[in-house]
Structures are given as structure tokens and as C-alpha cells.
C-alpha positions in Angstrom: -58.6 -123.2 -127.2 -62.1 -124.6 -127.6 -65.5 -123.3 -126.9 -66.8 -124.2 -123.4 -69.1 -127.0 -123.9 -71.8 -129.0 -121.7 -69.2 -131.8 -121.6 -66.9 -129.5 -119.8 -69.6 -128.5 -117.4 -70.3 -132.2 -116.7 -66.7 -132.8 -116.0 -66.7 -130.0 -113.4 -69.8 -131.2 -111.8 -68.4 -134.8 -111.4 -65.1 -133.3 -110.1 -67.1 -131.0 -107.5 -69.3 -134.1 -106.4 -66.1 -136.0 -105.7 -65.2 -133.2 -103.2 -62.4 -131.7 -105.2 -61.7 -127.9 -105.7 -61.9 -127.2 -109.3 -60.1 -124.2 -110.9 -61.0 -123.0 -114.5 -58.7 -121.2 -116.9 -60.9 -119.5 -119.7 -61.0 -116.8 -122.1 -64.0 -114.5 -121.8 -66.0 -114.4 -125.1 -67.4 -110.9 -124.8 -64.3 -109.2 -123.5 -61.3 -111.3 -124.6 -60.0 -111.4 -121.0 -58.3 -114.6 -119.6 -59.4 -115.5 -116.2 -58.4 -118.1 -113.7 -60.8 -118.7 -111.0 -62.2 -121.4 -108.4 -65.7 -122.9 -109.4 -68.2 -122.3 -106.7 -71.1 -124.5 -108.3 -72.6 -125.3 -111.6 -76.2 -124.6 -112.7 -78.4 -126.9 -114.5 -78.3 -125.1 -117.7 -74.5 -125.0 -118.0 -73.6 -121.8 -116.4 -70.6 -122.3 -114.2 -70.3 -119.8 -111.3 -66.7 -118.9 -110.0 -65.3 -117.0 -107.3 -65.2 -113.9 -109.7 -68.3 -114.3 -111.9 -69.5 -116.9 -114.4 -68.4 -118.8 -117.3 -71.1 -119.1 -120.3 -71.4 -122.5 -122.1 -71.1 -122.1 -125.9 -69.6 -118.5 -125.6 -66.3 -118.6 -123.6 -63.3 -120.6 -124.5 -61.7 -123.2 -122.3 -58.2 -123.2 -121.8 -57.9 -125.6 -118.8 -59.8 -127.3 -116.1 -57.7 -128.4 -113.4 -57.9 -129.9 -109.6 -56.6 -127.8 -106.9 -54.3 -129.7 -104.6 
């Protein structure tokens, strides 16, 4: 696992712009919980909003970004 970075946010943003549904698996930096959720949108400052909450750039740990078929 690596810390969620702006490069990851940009990759998600590009996938969303191409019309793809994006799912992210990550470990919450505050609680330690592992989450798998669909991305709704990305904010300009790197906050990624999902169906269950949000992913904090620089705090949460990325496991995988994947395109949903």
C-alpha cells in the first residue's frame, strides 16, 4: 500500500472524464478500515468523494484503482 497521492486523483479524474465507472479500494488513515467504493466525483483539492464518504489525499492508503465493467 502507498499513500494516496495527487497523481492517483488525476488518474481517477481522467477515467471519470472518459466516461468510466471507477472503483477504489483503500485503507482509511484514521480508522484503519479497508473500503471498496465507487467514485462519484473528484474535488479540485484532491478530495475524492465516493458512494460511502471520501478519500483524503496524503492520509489514506491506496490499495487499488479499477475500472468497473
